N, CA, C and O atoms as a Tinker XYZ file with bonds, in Angstrom:
   320  protein
     1  N    181.901000  112.412000  128.329000    73     2
     2  CA   181.718000  111.005000  128.635000    64     1     3
     3  C    181.273000  110.814000  130.080000    63     2     4     5
     4  O    180.582000  109.842000  130.386000    81     3
     5  N    181.656000  111.724000  130.972000    73     3     6
     6  CA   181.257000  111.603000  132.360000    64     5     7
     7  C    179.755000  111.693000  132.529000    63     6     8     9
     8  O    179.181000  110.980000  133.352000    81     7
     9  N    179.112000  112.556000  131.766000    73     7    10
    10  CA   177.662000  112.707000  131.869000    64     9    11
    11  C    176.958000  111.417000  131.476000    63    10    12    13
    12  O    175.986000  111.018000  132.117000    81    11
    13  N    177.441000  110.773000  130.438000    73    11    14
    14  CA   176.832000  109.508000  130.009000    64    13    15
    15  C    177.078000  108.402000  131.033000    63    14    16    17
    16  O    176.197000  107.579000  131.283000    81    15
    17  N    178.264000  108.381000  131.620000    73    15    18
    18  CA   178.568000  107.387000  132.654000    64    17    19
    19  C    177.685000  107.611000  133.879000    63    18    20    21
    20  O    177.200000  106.654000  134.483000    81    19
    21  N    177.484000  108.847000  134.236000    73    19    22
    22  CA   176.623000  109.165000  135.380000    64    21    23
    23  C    175.181000  108.743000  135.103000    63    22    24    25
    24  O    174.509000  108.191000  135.975000    81    23
    25  N    174.716000  109.006000  133.889000    73    23    26
    26  CA   173.360000  108.638000  133.509000    64    25    27
    27  C    173.187000  107.112000  133.545000    63    26    28    29
    28  O    172.162000  106.612000  134.008000    81    27
    29  N    174.181000  106.390000  133.062000    73    27    30
    30  CA   174.141000  104.935000  133.063000    64    29    31
    31  C    174.148000  104.397000  134.489000    63    30    32    33
    32  O    173.402000  103.470000  134.806000    81    31
    33  N    174.985000  104.970000  135.349000    73    31    34
    34  CA   175.048000  104.548000  136.740000    64    33    35
    35  C    173.731000  104.815000  137.449000    63    34    36    37
    36  O    173.261000  103.977000  138.219000    81    35
    37  N    173.133000  105.962000  137.201000    73    35    38
    38  CA   171.852000  106.298000  137.808000    64    37    39
    39  C    170.771000  105.324000  137.360000    63    38    40    41
    40  O    169.962000  104.887000  138.180000    81    39
    41  N    170.740000  104.977000  136.089000    73    39    42
    42  CA   169.775000  104.005000  135.584000    64    41    43
    43  C    169.978000  102.647000  136.250000    63    42    44    45
    44  O    169.014000  101.961000  136.589000    81    43
    45  N    171.235000  102.268000  136.431000    73    43    46
    46  CA   171.548000  100.995000  137.065000    64    45    47
    47  C    171.068000  100.975000  138.511000    63    46    48    49
    48  O    170.492000   99.982000  138.957000    81    47
    49  N    171.295000  102.043000  139.239000    73    47    50
    50  CA   170.866000  102.126000  140.639000    64    49    51
    51  C    169.349000  102.098000  140.739000    63    50    52    53
    52  O    168.796000  101.417000  141.603000    81    51
    53  N    168.676000  102.829000  139.867000    73    51    54
    54  CA   167.211000  102.819000  139.853000    64    53    55
    55  C    166.694000  101.415000  139.575000    63    54    56    57
    56  O    165.756000  100.949000  140.223000    81    55
    57  N    167.306000  100.749000  138.615000    73    55    58
    58  CA   166.891000   99.392000  138.279000    64    57    59
    59  C    167.120000   98.440000  139.458000    63    58    60    61
    60  O    166.285000   97.572000  139.715000    81    59
    61  N    168.220000   98.586000  140.165000    73    59    62
    62  CA   168.479000   97.740000  141.337000    64    61    63
    63  C    167.434000   97.947000  142.427000    63    62    64    65
    64  O    166.971000   96.988000  143.043000    81    63
    65  N    167.070000   99.185000  142.656000    73    63    66
    66  CA   166.062000   99.488000  143.675000    64    65    67
    67  C    164.716000   98.889000  143.279000    63    66    68    69
    68  O    164.038000   98.273000  144.101000    81    67
    69  N    164.337000   99.071000  142.027000    73    67    70
    70  CA   163.073000   98.505000  141.544000    64    69    71
    71  C    163.098000   96.990000  141.672000    63    70    72    73
    72  O    162.137000   96.396000  142.161000    81    71
    73  N    164.191000   96.353000  141.236000    73    71    74
    74  CA   164.329000   94.907000  141.358000    64    73    75
    75  C    164.201000   94.462000  142.806000    63    74    76    77
    76  O    163.544000   93.462000  143.095000    81    75
    77  N    164.816000   95.191000  143.707000    73    75    78
    78  CA   164.748000   94.831000  145.119000    64    77    79
    79  C    163.322000   94.789000  145.638000    63    78    80    81
    80  O    162.928000   93.832000  146.305000    81    79
    81  N    162.548000   95.822000  145.336000    73    79    82
    82  CA   161.160000   95.861000  145.765000    64    81    83
    83  C    160.329000   94.768000  145.095000    63    82    84    85
    84  O    159.517000   94.113000  145.748000    81    83
    85  N    160.530000   94.575000  143.810000    73    83    86
    86  CA   159.760000   93.557000  143.098000    64    85    87
    87  C    160.076000   92.149000  143.586000    63    86    88    89
    88  O    159.169000   91.329000  143.726000    81    87
    89  N    161.333000   91.860000  143.844000    73    87    90
    90  CA   161.705000   90.528000  144.311000    64    89    91
    91  C    161.161000   90.287000  145.716000    63    90    92    93
    92  O    160.675000   89.196000  146.012000    81    91
    93  N    161.237000   91.286000  146.574000    73    91    94
    94  CA   160.683000   91.130000  147.928000    64    93    95
    95  C    159.180000   90.888000  147.869000    63    94    96    97
    96  O    158.659000   90.022000  148.572000    81    95
    97  N    158.486000   91.650000  147.032000    73    95    98
    98  CA   157.048000   91.455000  146.866000    64    97    99
    99  C    156.711000   90.091000  146.294000    63    98   100   101
   100  O    155.784000   89.426000  146.758000    81    99
   101  N    157.462000   89.676000  145.291000    73    99   102
   102  CA   157.248000   88.368000  144.679000    64   101   103
   103  C    157.461000   87.264000  145.708000    63   102   104   105
   104  O    156.658000   86.335000  145.794000    81   103
   105  N    158.523000   87.354000  146.481000    73   103   106
   106  CA   158.817000   86.348000  147.504000    64   105   107
   107  C    157.670000   86.235000  148.496000    63   106   108   109
   108  O    157.235000   85.130000  148.820000    81   107
   109  N    157.176000   87.375000  148.983000    73   107   110
   110  CA   156.096000   87.357000  149.959000    64   109   111
   111  C    154.805000   86.793000  149.367000    63   110   112   113
   112  O    154.084000   86.055000  150.038000    81   111
   113  N    154.515000   87.138000  148.119000    73   111   114
   114  CA   153.310000   86.603000  147.473000    64   113   115
   115  C    153.408000   85.089000  147.274000    63   114   116   117
   116  O    152.456000   84.366000  147.566000    81   115
   117  N    154.530000   84.614000  146.790000    73   115   118
   118  CA   154.701000   83.174000  146.581000    64   117   119
   119  C    154.659000   82.448000  147.918000    63   118   120   121
   120  O    154.035000   81.392000  148.030000    81   119
   121  N    155.304000   82.994000  148.916000    73   119   122
   122  CA   155.308000   82.370000  150.235000    64   121   123
   123  C    153.896000   82.287000  150.797000    63   122   124   125
   124  O    153.510000   81.269000  151.370000    81   123
   125  N    153.133000   83.350000  150.634000    73   123   126
   126  CA   151.778000   83.385000  151.175000    64   125   127
   127  C    150.827000   82.463000  150.414000    63   126   128   129
   128  O    150.099000   81.679000  151.022000    81   127
   129  N    150.835000   82.561000  149.087000    73   127   130
   130  CA   149.854000   81.835000  148.292000    64   129   131
   131  C    150.281000   80.412000  147.915000    63   130   132   133
   132  O    149.435000   79.523000  147.813000    81   131
   133  N    151.559000   80.190000  147.709000    73   131   134
   134  CA   152.017000   78.878000  147.254000    64   133   135
   135  C    152.819000   78.110000  148.295000    63   134   136   137
   136  O    153.142000   76.943000  148.071000    81   135
   137  N    153.147000   78.722000  149.416000    73   135   138
   138  CA   153.979000   78.095000  150.419000    64   137   139
   139  C    153.496000   76.724000  150.877000    63   138   140   141
   140  O    154.253000   75.756000  150.801000    81   139
   141  N    152.262000   76.615000  151.348000    73   139   142
   142  CA   151.788000   75.303000  151.796000    64   141   143
   143  C    151.755000   74.256000  150.678000    63   142   144   145
   144  O    152.102000   73.096000  150.901000    81   143
   145  N    151.344000   74.660000  149.494000    73   143   146
   146  CA   151.298000   73.719000  148.365000    64   145   147
   147  C    152.700000   73.256000  147.984000    63   146   148   149
   148  O    152.918000   72.071000  147.731000    81   147
   149  N    153.648000   74.187000  147.942000    73   147   150
   150  CA   155.020000   73.818000  147.610000    64   149   151
   151  C    155.630000   72.905000  148.668000    63   150   152   153
   152  O    156.376000   71.983000  148.338000    81   151
   153  N    155.321000   73.155000  149.927000    73   151   154
   154  CA   155.833000   72.293000  150.998000    64   153   155
   155  C    155.277000   70.880000  150.858000    63   154   156   157
   156  O    155.994000   69.902000  151.068000    81   155
   157  N    154.010000   70.777000  150.506000    73   155   158
   158  CA   153.392000   69.459000  150.323000    64   157   159
   159  C    153.991000   68.731000  149.121000    63   158   160   161
   160  O    154.282000   67.537000  149.194000    81   159
   161  N    154.172000   69.447000  148.030000    73   159   162
   162  CA   154.777000   68.831000  146.838000    64   161   163
   163  C    156.206000   68.391000  147.138000    63   162   164   165
   164  O    156.641000   67.335000  146.679000    81   163
   165  N    156.932000   69.196000  147.903000    73   163   166
   166  CA   158.314000   68.844000  148.233000    64   165   167
   167  C    158.375000   67.531000  149.013000    63   166   168   169
   168  O    159.276000   66.721000  148.797000    81   167
   169  N    157.429000   67.322000  149.906000    73   167   170
   170  CA   157.421000   66.112000  150.727000    64   169   171
   171  C    157.026000   64.866000  149.942000    63   170   172   173
   172  O    157.511000   63.770000  150.221000    81   171
   173  N    156.147000   65.038000  148.964000    73   171   174
   174  CA   155.613000   63.858000  148.275000    64   173   175
   175  C    156.253000   63.596000  146.916000    63   174   176   177
   176  O    156.486000   62.440000  146.564000    81   175
   177  N    156.540000   64.636000  146.150000    73   175   178
   178  CA   157.058000   64.475000  144.791000    64   177   179
   179  C    158.246000   65.419000  144.578000    63   178   180   181
   180  O    158.075000   66.559000  144.147000    81   179
   181  N    159.424000   64.939000  144.879000    73   179   182
   182  CA   160.610000   65.792000  144.840000    64   181   183
   183  C    160.916000   66.268000  143.422000    63   182   184   185
   184  O    161.292000   67.425000  143.232000    81   183
   185  N    160.762000   65.403000  142.428000    73   183   186
   186  CA   161.056000   65.806000  141.041000    64   185   187
   187  C    160.065000   66.853000  140.537000    63   186   188   189
   188  O    160.450000   67.800000  139.850000    81   187
   189  N    158.808000   66.682000  140.875000    73   187   190
   190  CA   157.808000   67.674000  140.495000    64   189   191
   191  C    158.112000   69.006000  141.175000    63   190   192   193
   192  O    157.984000   70.068000  140.566000    81   191
   193  N    158.511000   68.939000  142.430000    73   191   194
   194  CA   158.881000   70.152000  143.161000    64   193   195
   195  C    160.044000   70.863000  142.477000    63   194   196   197
   196  O    160.047000   72.088000  142.360000    81   195
   197  N    161.018000   70.100000  142.031000    73   195   198
   198  CA   162.164000   70.698000  141.333000    64   197   199
   199  C    161.713000   71.394000  140.054000    63   198   200   201
   200  O    162.156000   72.505000  139.761000    81   199
   201  N    160.838000   70.748000  139.295000    73   199   202
   202  CA   160.337000   71.366000  138.054000    64   201   203
   203  C    159.534000   72.629000  138.347000    63   202   204   205
   204  O    159.676000   73.638000  137.657000    81   203
   205  N    158.692000   72.566000  139.373000    73   203   206
   206  CA   157.894000   73.745000  139.739000    64   205   207
   207  C    158.806000   74.882000  140.198000    63   206   208   209
   208  O    158.586000   76.039000  139.841000    81   207
   209  N    159.823000   74.555000  140.984000    73   207   210
   210  CA   160.752000   75.584000  141.468000    64   209   211
   211  C    161.497000   76.242000  140.311000    63   210   212   213
   212  O    161.636000   77.464000  140.272000    81   211
   213  N    161.976000   75.427000  139.368000    73   211   214
   214  CA   162.665000   75.987000  138.198000    64   213   215
   215  C    161.695000   76.848000  137.379000    63   214   216   217
   216  O    162.070000   77.916000  136.896000    81   215
   217  N    160.466000   76.389000  137.227000    73   215   218
   218  CA   159.458000   77.174000  136.504000    64   217   219
   219  C    159.182000   78.505000  137.178000    63   218   220   221
   220  O    159.033000   79.526000  136.506000    81   219
   221  N    159.114000   78.501000  138.506000    73   219   222
   222  CA   158.902000   79.754000  139.236000    64   221   223
   223  C    160.078000   80.710000  139.068000    63   222   224   225
   224  O    159.887000   81.918000  138.924000    81   223
   225  N    161.281000   80.172000  139.088000    73   223   226
   226  CA   162.467000   81.019000  138.917000    64   225   227
   227  C    162.491000   81.623000  137.516000    63   226   228   229
   228  O    162.744000   82.816000  137.354000    81   227
   229  N    162.229000   80.799000  136.511000    73   227   230
   230  CA   162.211000   81.308000  135.131000    64   229   231
   231  C    161.097000   82.323000  134.925000    63   230   232   233
   232  O    161.304000   83.371000  134.313000    81   231
   233  N    159.914000   82.004000  135.442000    73   231   234
   234  CA   158.793000   82.940000  135.334000    64   233   235
   235  C    159.080000   84.252000  136.025000    63   234   236   237
   236  O    158.756000   85.322000  135.510000    81   235
   237  N    159.696000   84.166000  137.205000    73   235   238
   238  CA   160.057000   85.374000  137.938000    64   237   239
   239  C    161.019000   86.233000  137.136000    63   238   240   241
   240  O    160.844000   87.448000  137.043000    81   239
   241  N    162.021000   85.613000  136.566000    73   239   242
   242  CA   163.020000   86.398000  135.837000    64   241   243
   243  C    162.411000   87.093000  134.625000    63   242   244   245
   244  O    162.722000   88.252000  134.348000    81   243
   245  N    161.553000   86.397000  133.912000    73   243   246
   246  CA   160.931000   86.985000  132.722000    64   245   247
   247  C    159.996000   88.130000  133.100000    63   246   248   249
   248  O    160.066000   89.216000  132.524000    81   247
   249  N    159.131000   87.879000  134.062000    73   247   250
   250  CA   158.154000   88.902000  134.456000    64   249   251
   251  C    158.839000   90.118000  135.077000    63   250   252   253
   252  O    158.473000   91.254000  134.775000    81   251
   253  N    159.825000   89.891000  135.937000    73   251   254
   254  CA   160.514000   91.023000  136.550000    64   253   255
   255  C    161.289000   91.842000  135.520000    63   254   256   257
   256  O    161.363000   93.066000  135.630000    81   255
   257  N    161.855000   91.187000  134.541000    73   255   258
   258  CA   162.565000   91.920000  133.489000    64   257   259
   259  C    161.587000   92.773000  132.676000    63   258   260   261
   260  O    161.892000   93.919000  132.348000    81   259
   261  N    160.426000   92.223000  132.353000    73   259   262
   262  CA   159.422000   92.986000  131.610000    64   261   263
   263  C    158.927000   94.187000  132.418000    63   262   264   265
   264  O    158.814000   95.292000  131.888000    81   263
   265  N    158.635000   93.968000  133.692000    73   263   266
   266  CA   158.151000   95.062000  134.542000    64   265   267
   267  C    159.222000   96.128000  134.710000    63   266   268   269
   268  O    158.934000   97.321000  134.611000    81   267
   269  N    160.446000   95.707000  134.963000    73   267   270
   270  CA   161.529000   96.669000  135.159000    64   269   271
   271  C    161.787000   97.469000  133.887000    63   270   272   273
   272  O    161.973000   98.685000  133.951000    81   271
   273  N    161.802000   96.809000  132.737000    73   271   274
   274  CA   161.999000   97.511000  131.470000    64   273   275
   275  C    160.891000   98.532000  131.243000    63   274   276   277
   276  O    161.155000   99.654000  130.813000    81   275
   277  N    159.660000   98.146000  131.529000    73   275   278
   278  CA   158.536000   99.061000  131.381000    64   277   279
   279  C    158.689000  100.276000  132.301000    63   278   280   281
   280  O    158.487000  101.414000  131.877000    81   279
   281  N    159.047000  100.023000  133.563000    73   279   282
   282  CA   159.194000  101.125000  134.513000    64   281   283
   283  C    160.370000  102.036000  134.160000    63   282   284   285
   284  O    160.282000  103.254000  134.318000    81   283
   285  N    161.449000  101.462000  133.693000    73   283   286
   286  CA   162.598000  102.278000  133.272000    64   285   287
   287  C    162.210000  103.137000  132.073000    63   286   288   289
   288  O    162.572000  104.312000  132.005000    81   287
   289  N    161.480000  102.558000  131.136000    73   287   290
   290  CA   161.029000  103.347000  129.976000    64   289   291
   291  C    160.131000  104.487000  130.412000    63   290   292   293
   292  O    160.211000  105.589000  129.868000    81   291
   293  N    159.276000  104.230000  131.392000    73   291   294
   294  CA   158.397000  105.263000  131.906000    64   293   295
   295  C    159.196000  106.374000  132.579000    63   294   296   297
   296  O    158.923000  107.557000  132.374000    81   295
   297  N    160.188000  105.983000  133.387000    73   295   298
   298  CA   160.977000  106.969000  134.115000    64   297   299
   299  C    161.956000  107.722000  133.225000    63   298   300   301
   300  O    162.163000  108.922000  133.403000    81   299
   301  N    162.551000  107.031000  132.281000    73   299   302
   302  CA   163.609000  107.609000  131.447000    64   301   303
   303  C    163.139000  108.036000  130.064000    63   302   304   305
   304  O    163.751000  108.896000  129.431000    81   303
   305  N    162.062000  107.438000  129.604000    73   303   306
   306  CA   161.607000  107.755000  128.270000    64   305   307
   307  C    162.401000  107.072000  127.182000    63   306   308   309
   308  O    162.312000  107.458000  126.017000    81   307
   309  N    163.186000  106.052000  127.544000    73   307   310
   310  CA   163.962000  105.322000  126.552000    64   309   311
   311  C    164.202000  103.898000  127.054000    63   310   312   313
   312  O    163.962000  103.604000  128.225000    81   311
   313  N    164.664000  103.035000  126.193000    73   311   314
   314  CA   164.960000  101.657000  126.550000    64   313   315
   315  C    166.436000  101.509000  126.868000    63   314   316   317
   316  O    167.282000  102.144000  126.238000    81   315
   317  N    166.736000  100.680000  127.835000    73   315   318
   318  CA   168.136000  100.417000  128.207000    64   317   319
   319  C    168.695000   99.298000  127.368000    63   318   320
   320  O    169.857000   98.927000  127.529000    81   319
């Protein structure tokens, strides 16, 4: 059972590292490309800004999960 626990822990750590890099990259891309537009929307249309922000969060979670699952499958040869 220890070998399986170690394998699971290693997969978890790898996934955390991948998530960290992907989230940092996503943040920088959104800040660079959408930052001025989001700031303008926030000042003029607060409700629209809230919807856009929620959409970005949901989109981020879905895309990052798909990318991470793909990369884990590539590294491990199996699905978590």
